[in-house]
Each structure stands twice: as C-alpha cells, then as structure tokens.
VEXDREN-2710 file (C-alpha; in Angstrom, 1 decimal):
% VEXDREN-2710
k/r/px/py/pz
1/MET/73.5/118.3/62.1
2/SER/70.3/120.1/63.1
3/PHE/67.4/119.4/65.2
4/TYR/65.4/118.6/61.9
5/ASP/67.7/115.4/61.4
6/PHE/66.1/113.6/64.1
7/SER/63.0/111.6/64.6
8/ALA/61.3/109.8/67.6
9/ARG/58.2/107.9/68.2
10/ASP/55.3/109.7/69.7
11/ILE/53.3/108.4/72.5
12/TYR/51.1/106.3/70.3
13/GLY/54.2/104.6/68.5
14/GLU/54.3/106.6/65.4
15/GLU/57.5/107.8/63.8
16/VAL/57.8/111.6/63.9
17/ARG/60.5/113.4/61.9
18/MET/61.4/116.7/63.5
19/GLU/61.8/118.3/60.1
20/GLN/57.9/118.6/60.3
21/TYR/58.4/121.3/62.9
22/LYS/60.5/123.4/60.4
23/GLY/59.5/127.2/60.6
24/ASN/58.4/126.8/64.1
25/VAL/59.7/127.7/67.6
26/VAL/60.0/124.4/69.6
27/LEU/60.3/123.7/73.2
28/VAL/61.6/120.3/74.0
29/VAL/61.2/119.1/77.6
30/ASN/62.0/115.8/79.5
31/THR/58.7/115.0/81.7
32/ALA/57.9/112.9/84.6
33/SER/54.3/112.3/86.1
34/LYS/55.5/111.8/89.8
35/CYS/58.1/114.5/90.2
36/GLY/57.6/117.8/92.3
37/LEU/58.0/119.7/89.1
38/THR/55.1/117.9/87.3
39/PRO/52.7/121.0/87.8
40/GLN/54.9/122.5/85.1
41/LEU/52.6/120.6/82.7
42/LYS/50.1/123.1/83.4
43/GLY/52.3/125.8/82.4
44/LEU/53.7/124.3/79.4
45/GLU/50.2/123.6/78.0
46/GLU/49.2/127.2/78.8
47/ILE/52.1/128.6/76.7
48/TYR/51.6/126.1/74.1
49/ARG/47.7/127.2/73.7
50/GLN/48.6/130.8/73.8
51/HIS/51.5/130.6/71.3
52/LYS/50.7/127.5/68.9
53/ASP/48.9/129.8/66.4
54/GLY/52.1/132.0/66.2
55/GLY/54.1/128.9/65.5
56/LEU/55.0/127.3/68.9
57/GLN/55.4/123.6/69.2
58/VAL/55.9/121.9/72.8
59/LEU/57.2/118.4/72.6
60/GLY/57.3/116.3/75.8
61/PHE/59.7/113.4/76.2
62/PRO/58.8/111.1/79.3
63/CYS/61.8/109.8/81.1
64/ASN/62.1/107.3/84.1
65/GLN/65.8/108.0/84.9
66/PHE/65.3/110.3/87.8
67/ALA/64.1/108.7/91.0
68/ASN/61.7/106.2/89.1
69/GLN/59.4/109.2/88.7
70/GLU/58.0/108.0/85.3
71/SER/57.3/104.4/85.9
72/GLY/54.1/104.1/83.6
73/ASN/53.7/102.9/80.3
74/ASN/52.9/105.0/77.3
75/LYS/49.1/104.8/77.9
76/GLU/49.2/105.7/81.6
77/ILE/51.6/108.6/81.0
78/GLN/49.3/110.0/78.1
79/ASP/46.2/109.4/80.3
80/PHE/47.7/111.1/83.3
81/CYS/48.9/114.2/81.3
82/GLN/45.5/114.5/79.6
83/LEU/43.3/114.0/82.7
84/ASN/45.4/116.0/85.2
85/TYR/46.8/118.8/82.9
86/GLY/44.9/118.8/79.7
87/VAL/47.9/118.2/77.7
88/THR/47.3/118.6/74.0
89/PHE/51.0/119.3/73.0
90/THR/52.7/116.4/71.4
91/MET/54.0/113.7/74.0
92/PHE/56.6/111.1/72.8
93/GLU/57.5/107.5/74.0
94/LYS/59.5/107.2/77.3
95/ILE/63.2/107.6/76.4
96/ASP/66.5/107.8/78.2
97/VAL/68.0/111.4/78.1
98/ASN/71.5/110.3/79.8
99/GLY/73.7/107.4/79.4
100/GLU/74.6/105.0/76.6
101/ASN/71.0/104.5/75.7
102/ALA/70.1/108.2/75.5
103/HIS/67.9/109.1/72.7
104/PRO/69.9/110.6/69.7
105/LEU/67.9/113.7/69.9
106/TYR/68.9/114.3/73.3
107/LYS/72.8/113.6/72.7
108/PHE/72.3/116.2/70.0
109/LEU/70.7/118.7/72.2
110/LYS/73.2/118.2/75.1
111/SER/75.9/118.6/72.7
112/GLN/74.8/122.2/71.5
113/THR/74.3/123.5/75.1
114/LYS/75.7/122.9/78.5
115/GLY/73.9/122.6/81.9
116/ILE/75.5/124.5/85.2
117/PHE/78.3/121.8/85.8
118/SER/78.2/119.5/82.7
119/LYS/76.1/118.5/79.5
120/GLU/74.2/115.7/81.2
121/ILE/70.5/116.3/82.1
122/LYS/70.3/116.8/85.9
123/TRP/66.6/116.3/86.4
124/ASN/63.1/116.1/85.1
125/PHE/61.7/119.1/83.1
126/THR/65.2/120.4/81.7
127/LYS/64.0/122.6/78.7
128/PHE/65.5/123.4/75.4
129/LEU/64.5/126.1/73.0
130/ILE/64.8/125.8/69.4
131/ASP/64.4/128.4/66.8
132/GLN/62.6/128.1/63.3
133/ASN/65.8/127.0/61.8
134/GLY/66.6/124.1/63.9
135/ASN/69.1/126.0/65.9
136/VAL/69.2/125.0/69.9
137/ILE/69.0/128.7/71.3
138/LYS/68.9/127.9/75.1
139/ARG/68.8/125.4/77.6
140/TYR/66.8/126.0/80.7
141/SER/67.2/124.3/84.2
142/PRO/64.3/122.1/85.7
143/ILE/63.3/124.8/88.0
144/THR/62.7/127.3/85.4
145/SER/59.0/127.6/85.1
146/PRO/57.4/127.7/81.8
147/ILE/56.2/131.2/82.4
148/LYS/59.7/132.4/82.7
149/ILE/60.6/131.1/79.2
150/GLU/57.6/132.9/77.5
151/LYS/59.4/136.2/76.7
152/ASP/62.2/134.2/74.9
153/ILE/59.6/132.2/72.9
154/GLU/57.8/135.4/72.0
155/LYS/61.1/136.9/70.9
156/LEU/61.6/134.2/68.5
157/ILE/58.0/134.1/67.2
158/GLN/58.3/137.8/66.6
159/THR/61.2/137.3/64.2
160/LYS/59.2/135.0/62.2
161/ARG/56.7/137.7/61.3
END
C-alpha cells in the first residue's frame, strides 16, 4: 500500500484520489478552527504558495476529535479558513483520525510512522510529509511550525529536479 491507494472527499464533497498527487511532495495535516495552533494555517498557506510551483501540495483534514475544536460544518470550516487565513490549499471533509472510525488514509499514515509514545494522533496539526513516490517520509508533532518543515520540503523538491 502507498499513499496513492487512498481517496477522500474534499470540502465540497467531491471524491479525490490521492494518486492525482503523484510526482508531488505532499504535506498532510489534521486541522481545527478553534485550536491554539490554528494560526499554523497561515504558515501552511505561505509554504504552499511559495513551493506549489515546485511541486508541493498541502492537504488539510479537519478533525473534531480533540476538545471539540472543529465543530463547524464543511462550509463553515472552508469559510473560516479562507476568510481568516487565505487558505487556497486543498481542504477535505471533516474526518476522524483516531479510533475505529478513523479515515483509512490516516490509519495508513499512522502505520507508517510513530509519534512520541504511540501511533495515535495526539492533537490537531500533526503533519505527515510524503515524497513524490507516495512514501511517508516523516511525521511532525502538532507544535512543529510549518516553517520548521520547509527545509525538509525543499530537500524533497530538489531531488525532483
């Protein structure tokens, strides 16, 4: 199995196959609108805009499993992200990232990497970096700012050229 074997519904309800991102570096992140880490959306958008022409895709997956910090519906989430942080990267429907109802993509991502104490997602804004071949390269903690990931992204983009 690879990242490309999965699909998910975007924030508009359209099915998106991850294989459409083949050849791109992908950063997957579980997001929330009412979290202390929500300002990371700005950094994610900045990195996306700076590197999208080089082959970076940022995929946001809203999740309400952590302290009810993403209680809105898909339209409210999309509006919030666009109005407050200018988000233009792809946002998906709200999903579970842990438990028996965890989205299959997140079950896969967690099986490929481990957090500090376990494979479970501990909080909003856990990030996964995926290379151009669909391999999960690294998992980043929620407090790791997008700017600190940029060097790893740039290295992967450089290997493409």
